[in-house]
Jmol script that loads the backbone (N, CA, C; Angstrom):
load data "model"
ATOM      1  N   MET A   1       2.546 -17.954  -4.302  1.00  0.00           N
ATOM      2  CA  MET A   1       2.709 -16.874  -3.341  1.00  0.00           C
ATOM      3  C   MET A   1       2.038 -15.615  -3.905  1.00  0.00           C
ATOM      4  N   LEU A   2       1.341 -14.894  -3.045  1.00  0.00           N
ATOM      5  CA  LEU A   2       0.684 -13.652  -3.433  1.00  0.00           C
ATOM      6  C   LEU A   2       1.714 -12.533  -3.589  1.00  0.00           C
ATOM      7  N   ASN A   3       1.385 -11.548  -4.417  1.00  0.00           N
ATOM      8  CA  ASN A   3       2.284 -10.401  -4.570  1.00  0.00           C
ATOM      9  C   ASN A   3       2.529  -9.711  -3.236  1.00  0.00           C
ATOM     10  N   THR A   4       1.492  -9.610  -2.413  1.00  0.00           N
ATOM     11  CA  THR A   4       1.632  -8.909  -1.136  1.00  0.00           C
ATOM     12  C   THR A   4       2.425  -9.699  -0.106  1.00  0.00           C
ATOM     13  N   GLU A   5       2.787 -10.940  -0.432  1.00  0.00           N
ATOM     14  CA  GLU A   5       3.642 -11.752   0.435  1.00  0.00           C
ATOM     15  C   GLU A   5       5.073 -11.830  -0.094  1.00  0.00           C
ATOM     16  N   THR A   6       5.350 -11.133  -1.183  1.00  0.00           N
ATOM     17  CA  THR A   6       6.656 -11.161  -1.835  1.00  0.00           C
ATOM     18  C   THR A   6       7.503  -9.999  -1.336  1.00  0.00           C
ATOM     19  N   ASN A   7       8.533 -10.295  -0.571  1.00  0.00           N
ATOM     20  CA  ASN A   7       9.381  -9.273   0.028  1.00  0.00           C
ATOM     21  C   ASN A   7      10.597  -9.023  -0.860  1.00  0.00           C
ATOM     22  N   THR A   8      10.406  -8.192  -1.892  1.00  0.00           N
ATOM     23  CA  THR A   8      11.512  -7.786  -2.749  1.00  0.00           C
ATOM     24  C   THR A   8      11.473  -6.272  -2.928  1.00  0.00           C
ATOM     25  N   LYS A   9      12.607  -5.702  -3.264  1.00  0.00           N
ATOM     26  CA  LYS A   9      12.681  -4.263  -3.521  1.00  0.00           C
ATOM     27  C   LYS A   9      11.757  -3.883  -4.678  1.00  0.00           C
ATOM     28  N   ALA A  10      11.740  -4.704  -5.722  1.00  0.00           N
ATOM     29  CA  ALA A  10      10.895  -4.428  -6.888  1.00  0.00           C
ATOM     30  C   ALA A  10       9.415  -4.404  -6.511  1.00  0.00           C
ATOM     31  N   MET A  11       8.981  -5.323  -5.649  1.00  0.00           N
ATOM     32  CA  MET A  11       7.575  -5.343  -5.232  1.00  0.00           C
ATOM     33  C   MET A  11       7.260  -4.119  -4.388  1.00  0.00           C
ATOM     34  N   GLY A  12       8.162  -3.719  -3.529  1.00  0.00           N
ATOM     35  CA  GLY A  12       7.967  -2.504  -2.739  1.00  0.00           C
ATOM     36  C   GLY A  12       7.813  -1.281  -3.617  1.00  0.00           C
ATOM     37  N   GLN A  13       8.615  -1.200  -4.667  1.00  0.00           N
ATOM     38  CA  GLN A  13       8.519  -0.080  -5.600  1.00  0.00           C
ATOM     39  C   GLN A  13       7.196  -0.114  -6.362  1.00  0.00           C
ATOM     40  N   ARG A  14       6.765  -1.300  -6.753  1.00  0.00           N
ATOM     41  CA  ARG A  14       5.491  -1.450  -7.468  1.00  0.00           C
ATOM     42  C   ARG A  14       4.316  -1.029  -6.575  1.00  0.00           C
ATOM     43  N   ILE A  15       4.353  -1.428  -5.316  1.00  0.00           N
ATOM     44  CA  ILE A  15       3.285  -1.069  -4.382  1.00  0.00           C
ATOM     45  C   ILE A  15       3.297   0.425  -4.096  1.00  0.00           C
ATOM     46  N   THR A  16       4.469   1.014  -3.930  1.00  0.00           N
ATOM     47  CA  THR A  16       4.559   2.460  -3.714  1.00  0.00           C
ATOM     48  C   THR A  16       3.979   3.208  -4.909  1.00  0.00           C
ATOM     49  N   LYS A  17       4.310   2.778  -6.111  1.00  0.00           N
ATOM     50  CA  LYS A  17       3.782   3.411  -7.327  1.00  0.00           C
ATOM     51  C   LYS A  17       2.256   3.282  -7.384  1.00  0.00           C
ATOM     52  N   ALA A  18       1.736   2.098  -7.049  1.00  0.00           N
ATOM     53  CA  ALA A  18       0.289   1.887  -7.049  1.00  0.00           C
ATOM     54  C   ALA A  18      -0.383   2.754  -5.982  1.00  0.00           C
ATOM     55  N   ALA A  19       0.230   2.867  -4.805  1.00  0.00           N
ATOM     56  CA  ALA A  19      -0.328   3.700  -3.730  1.00  0.00           C
ATOM     57  C   ALA A  19      -0.346   5.166  -4.145  1.00  0.00           C
ATOM     58  N   ASN A  20       0.720   5.634  -4.763  1.00  0.00           N
ATOM     59  CA  ASN A  20       0.755   7.025  -5.230  1.00  0.00           C
ATOM     60  C   ASN A  20      -0.367   7.287  -6.221  1.00  0.00           C
ATOM     61  N   ALA A  21      -0.616   6.350  -7.130  1.00  0.00           N
ATOM     62  CA  ALA A  21      -1.699   6.495  -8.111  1.00  0.00           C
ATOM     63  C   ALA A  21      -3.058   6.412  -7.424  1.00  0.00           C
ATOM     64  N   HIS A  22      -3.212   5.463  -6.514  1.00  0.00           N
ATOM     65  CA  HIS A  22      -4.492   5.255  -5.823  1.00  0.00           C
ATOM     66  C   HIS A  22      -4.890   6.477  -4.995  1.00  0.00           C
ATOM     67  N   PHE A  23      -3.940   7.030  -4.243  1.00  0.00           N
ATOM     68  CA  PHE A  23      -4.233   8.151  -3.360  1.00  0.00           C
ATOM     69  C   PHE A  23      -4.042   9.512  -4.031  1.00  0.00           C
ATOM     70  N   GLY A  24      -3.474   9.527  -5.215  1.00  0.00           N
ATOM     71  CA  GLY A  24      -3.265  10.781  -5.939  1.00  0.00           C
ATOM     72  C   GLY A  24      -2.219  11.670  -5.293  1.00  0.00           C
ATOM     73  N   THR A  25      -1.291  11.055  -4.560  1.00  0.00           N
ATOM     74  CA  THR A  25      -0.230  11.802  -3.885  1.00  0.00           C
ATOM     75  C   THR A  25       1.085  11.037  -4.011  1.00  0.00           C
ATOM     76  N   THR A  26       2.164  11.721  -3.720  1.00  0.00           N
ATOM     77  CA  THR A  26       3.455  11.052  -3.614  1.00  0.00           C
ATOM     78  C   THR A  26       3.839  11.033  -2.143  1.00  0.00           C
ATOM     79  N   GLY A  27       4.919  10.381  -1.827  1.00  0.00           N
ATOM     80  CA  GLY A  27       5.380  10.335  -0.444  1.00  0.00           C
ATOM     81  C   GLY A  27       4.833   9.165   0.348  1.00  0.00           C
ATOM     82  N   ASN A  28       4.066   8.281  -0.302  1.00  0.00           N
ATOM     83  CA  ASN A  28       3.599   7.078   0.376  1.00  0.00           C
ATOM     84  C   ASN A  28       4.776   6.111   0.494  1.00  0.00           C
ATOM     85  N   VAL A  29       4.851   5.386   1.604  1.00  0.00           N
ATOM     86  CA  VAL A  29       5.968   4.483   1.846  1.00  0.00           C
ATOM     87  C   VAL A  29       5.441   3.065   2.037  1.00  0.00           C
ATOM     88  N   ALA A  30       5.954   2.129   1.234  1.00  0.00           N
ATOM     89  CA  ALA A  30       5.602   0.714   1.375  1.00  0.00           C
ATOM     90  C   ALA A  30       6.600   0.062   2.326  1.00  0.00           C
ATOM     91  N   VAL A  31       6.064  -0.698   3.288  1.00  0.00           N
ATOM     92  CA  VAL A  31       6.884  -1.363   4.298  1.00  0.00           C
ATOM     93  C   VAL A  31       6.454  -2.823   4.373  1.00  0.00           C
ATOM     94  N   PHE A  32       7.440  -3.747   4.331  1.00  0.00           N
ATOM     95  CA  PHE A  32       7.136  -5.166   4.481  1.00  0.00           C
ATOM     96  C   PHE A  32       7.338  -5.547   5.934  1.00  0.00           C
ATOM     97  N   GLU A  33       6.253  -5.960   6.584  1.00  0.00           N
ATOM     98  CA  GLU A  33       6.320  -6.318   7.994  1.00  0.00           C
ATOM     99  C   GLU A  33       5.256  -7.362   8.300  1.00  0.00           C
ATOM    100  N   HIS A  34       5.571  -8.313   9.171  1.00  0.00           N
ATOM    101  CA  HIS A  34       4.640  -9.370   9.579  1.00  0.00           C
ATOM    102  C   HIS A  34       4.133 -10.186   8.388  1.00  0.00           C
ATOM    103  N   GLY A  35       4.984 -10.366   7.383  1.00  0.00           N
ATOM    104  CA  GLY A  35       4.657 -11.251   6.276  1.00  0.00           C
ATOM    105  C   GLY A  35       3.900 -10.649   5.114  1.00  0.00           C
ATOM    106  N   HIS A  36       3.605  -9.352   5.181  1.00  0.00           N
ATOM    107  CA  HIS A  36       3.010  -8.719   3.998  1.00  0.00           C
ATOM    108  C   HIS A  36       3.248  -7.211   3.996  1.00  0.00           C
ATOM    109  N   TRP A  37       2.793  -6.557   2.922  1.00  0.00           N
ATOM    110  CA  TRP A  37       3.081  -5.141   2.709  1.00  0.00           C
ATOM    111  C   TRP A  37       2.040  -4.236   3.356  1.00  0.00           C
ATOM    112  N   TRP A  38       2.519  -3.087   3.807  1.00  0.00           N
ATOM    113  CA  TRP A  38       1.713  -2.019   4.387  1.00  0.00           C
ATOM    114  C   TRP A  38       2.118  -0.718   3.711  1.00  0.00           C
ATOM    115  N   VAL A  39       1.208   0.252   3.667  1.00  0.00           N
ATOM    116  CA  VAL A  39       1.538   1.581   3.159  1.00  0.00           C
ATOM    117  C   VAL A  39       1.324   2.581   4.281  1.00  0.00           C
ATOM    118  N   CYS A  40       2.353   3.416   4.508  1.00  0.00           N
ATOM    119  CA  CYS A  40       2.285   4.492   5.488  1.00  0.00           C
ATOM    120  C   CYS A  40       2.210   5.805   4.720  1.00  0.00           C
ATOM    121  N   ARG A  41       1.274   6.658   5.125  1.00  0.00           N
ATOM    122  CA  ARG A  41       1.074   7.941   4.443  1.00  0.00           C
ATOM    123  C   ARG A  41       1.559   9.089   5.312  1.00  0.00           C
ATOM    124  N   ASN A  42       1.789  10.237   4.671  1.00  0.00           N
ATOM    125  CA  ASN A  42       2.294  11.423   5.367  1.00  0.00           C
ATOM    126  C   ASN A  42       1.378  11.908   6.483  1.00  0.00           C
ATOM    127  N   ASP A  43       0.080  11.608   6.395  1.00  0.00           N
ATOM    128  CA  ASP A  43      -0.869  12.073   7.412  1.00  0.00           C
ATOM    129  C   ASP A  43      -0.947  11.142   8.620  1.00  0.00           C
ATOM    130  N   GLY A  44      -0.091  10.119   8.670  1.00  0.00           N
ATOM    131  CA  GLY A  44      -0.061   9.194   9.781  1.00  0.00           C
ATOM    132  C   GLY A  44      -0.942   7.970   9.604  1.00  0.00           C
ATOM    133  N   SER A  45      -1.758   7.952   8.548  1.00  0.00           N
ATOM    134  CA  SER A  45      -2.611   6.787   8.324  1.00  0.00           C
ATOM    135  C   SER A  45      -1.791   5.624   7.765  1.00  0.00           C
ATOM    136  N   GLN A  46      -2.288   4.415   8.022  1.00  0.00           N
ATOM    137  CA  GLN A  46      -1.622   3.211   7.539  1.00  0.00           C
ATOM    138  C   GLN A  46      -2.654   2.312   6.880  1.00  0.00           C
ATOM    139  N   TYR A  47      -2.205   1.606   5.835  1.00  0.00           N
ATOM    140  CA  TYR A  47      -3.080   0.747   5.047  1.00  0.00           C
ATOM    141  C   TYR A  47      -2.448  -0.620   4.865  1.00  0.00           C
ATOM    142  N   SER A  48      -3.265  -1.652   4.990  1.00  0.00           N
ATOM    143  CA  SER A  48      -2.869  -3.005   4.645  1.00  0.00           C
ATOM    144  C   SER A  48      -3.016  -3.125   3.127  1.00  0.00           C
ATOM    145  N   VAL A  49      -2.027  -3.695   2.473  1.00  0.00           N
ATOM    146  CA  VAL A  49      -2.069  -3.869   1.021  1.00  0.00           C
ATOM    147  C   VAL A  49      -2.566  -5.280   0.721  1.00  0.00           C
ATOM    148  N   ASN A  50      -3.573  -5.376  -0.144  1.00  0.00           N
ATOM    149  CA  ASN A  50      -4.167  -6.657  -0.499  1.00  0.00           C
ATOM    150  C   ASN A  50      -4.105  -6.863  -2.006  1.00  0.00           C
ATOM    151  N   ASP A  51      -3.884  -8.099  -2.426  1.00  0.00           N
ATOM    152  CA  ASP A  51      -3.997  -8.440  -3.845  1.00  0.00           C
ATOM    153  C   ASP A  51      -5.471  -8.358  -4.214  1.00  0.00           C
ATOM    154  N   ALA A  52      -5.786  -7.694  -5.331  1.00  0.00           N
ATOM    155  CA  ALA A  52      -7.185  -7.533  -5.714  1.00  0.00           C
ATOM    156  C   ALA A  52      -7.300  -7.220  -7.202  1.00  0.00           C
ATOM    157  N   THR A  53      -8.481  -7.487  -7.750  1.00  0.00           N
ATOM    158  CA  THR A  53      -8.794  -7.122  -9.128  1.00  0.00           C
ATOM    159  C   THR A  53     -10.173  -6.490  -9.145  1.00  0.00           C
ATOM    160  N   GLY A  54     -10.463  -5.760 -10.188  1.00  0.00           N
ATOM    161  CA  GLY A  54     -11.788  -5.172 -10.349  1.00  0.00           C
ATOM    162  C   GLY A  54     -11.807  -3.689 -10.066  1.00  0.00           C
ATOM    163  N   PRO A  55     -13.013  -3.113 -10.049  1.00  0.00           N
ATOM    164  CA  PRO A  55     -13.159  -1.667  -9.831  1.00  0.00           C
ATOM    165  C   PRO A  55     -12.574  -1.229  -8.493  1.00  0.00           C
ATOM    166  N   GLY A  56     -11.940  -0.083  -8.486  1.00  0.00           N
ATOM    167  CA  GLY A  56     -11.377   0.466  -7.255  1.00  0.00           C
ATOM    168  C   GLY A  56      -9.999  -0.043  -6.901  1.00  0.00           C
ATOM    169  N   THR A  57      -9.451  -0.929  -7.725  1.00  0.00           N
ATOM    170  CA  THR A  57      -8.108  -1.437  -7.462  1.00  0.00           C
ATOM    171  C   THR A  57      -7.102  -0.720  -8.353  1.00  0.00           C
ATOM    172  N   THR A  58      -5.848  -0.747  -7.952  1.00  0.00           N
ATOM    173  CA  THR A  58      -4.781  -0.086  -8.701  1.00  0.00           C
ATOM    174  C   THR A  58      -3.639  -1.061  -8.896  1.00  0.00           C
ATOM    175  N   ASP A  59      -3.339  -1.389 -10.146  1.00  0.00           N
ATOM    176  CA  ASP A  59      -2.230  -2.278 -10.495  1.00  0.00           C
ATOM    177  C   ASP A  59      -2.285  -3.602  -9.724  1.00  0.00           C
ATOM    178  N   GLY A  60      -3.510  -4.113  -9.506  1.00  0.00           N
ATOM    179  CA  GLY A  60      -3.662  -5.404  -8.834  1.00  0.00           C
ATOM    180  C   GLY A  60      -3.670  -5.338  -7.324  1.00  0.00           C
ATOM    181  N   PHE A  61      -3.800  -4.128  -6.758  1.00  0.00           N
ATOM    182  CA  PHE A  61      -3.776  -3.966  -5.309  1.00  0.00           C
ATOM    183  C   PHE A  61      -4.986  -3.176  -4.820  1.00  0.00           C
ATOM    184  N   ASP A  62      -5.355  -3.445  -3.578  1.00  0.00           N
ATOM    185  CA  ASP A  62      -6.369  -2.670  -2.874  1.00  0.00           C
ATOM    186  C   ASP A  62      -5.742  -2.258  -1.546  1.00  0.00           C
ATOM    187  N   PHE A  63      -6.174  -1.129  -1.012  1.00  0.00           N
ATOM    188  CA  PHE A  63      -5.585  -0.576   0.202  1.00  0.00           C
ATOM    189  C   PHE A  63      -6.673  -0.427   1.272  1.00  0.00           C
ATOM    190  N   GLU A  64      -6.505  -1.135   2.397  1.00  0.00           N
ATOM    191  CA  GLU A  64      -7.489  -1.120   3.474  1.00  0.00           C
ATOM    192  C   GLU A  64      -6.929  -0.362   4.678  1.00  0.00           C
ATOM    193  N   MET A  65      -7.615   0.719   5.064  1.00  0.00           N
ATOM    194  CA  MET A  65      -7.140   1.536   6.185  1.00  0.00           C
ATOM    195  C   MET A  65      -7.176   0.738   7.480  1.00  0.00           C
ATOM    196  N   VAL A  66      -6.061   0.773   8.218  1.00  0.00           N
ATOM    197  CA  VAL A  66      -5.990   0.128   9.532  1.00  0.00           C
ATOM    198  C   VAL A  66      -5.686   1.144  10.631  1.00  0.00           C
ATOM    199  N   THR A  67      -5.163   2.303  10.257  1.00  0.00           N
ATOM    200  CA  THR A  67      -4.892   3.389  11.212  1.00  0.00           C
ATOM    201  C   THR A  67      -5.399   4.688  10.598  1.00  0.00           C
ATOM    202  N   GLU A  68      -6.247   5.386  11.326  1.00  0.00           N
ATOM    203  CA  GLU A  68      -6.808   6.648  10.851  1.00  0.00           C
ATOM    204  C   GLU A  68      -5.718   7.733  10.765  1.00  0.00           C
ATOM    205  N   PRO A  69      -5.962   8.761   9.939  1.00  0.00           N
ATOM    206  CA  PRO A  69      -5.013   9.885   9.899  1.00  0.00           C
ATOM    207  C   PRO A  69      -4.948  10.591  11.252  1.00  0.00           C
ATOM    208  N   GLU A  70      -3.802  11.182  11.536  1.00  0.00           N
ATOM    209  CA  GLU A  70      -3.641  11.938  12.773  1.00  0.00           C
ATOM    210  C   GLU A  70      -4.407  13.258  12.669  1.00  0.00           C
ATOM    211  N   GLU A  71      -5.009  13.683  13.754  1.00  0.00           N
ATOM    212  CA  GLU A  71      -5.691  14.969  13.774  1.00  0.00           C
ATOM    213  C   GLU A  71      -4.657  16.053  14.034  1.00  0.00           C
ATOM    214  N   LEU A  72      -4.796  17.138  13.319  1.00  0.00           N
ATOM    215  CA  LEU A  72      -3.861  18.260  13.507  1.00  0.00           C
ATOM    216  C   LEU A  72      -4.439  19.321  14.381  1.00  0.00           C
TER     217      LEU A  72
END
end "model"
wireframe off; spacefill off
backbone 0.3
color backbone group
């Protein structure tokens, strides 16, 4: 099973920590829905969380935007 398919509190905390490091902000929220993890940001944008390695990844994860930030 992939990390992004693991629905545990510990995995949610790990993904939130990775998202905070990746985006350089706090307040990101990891949500498990439809069988894998998503990250919701304060600006209204949403990201699919993927297991990944290599440049541009954070703690074994990559974040793919699926919803653009809201315009103010």
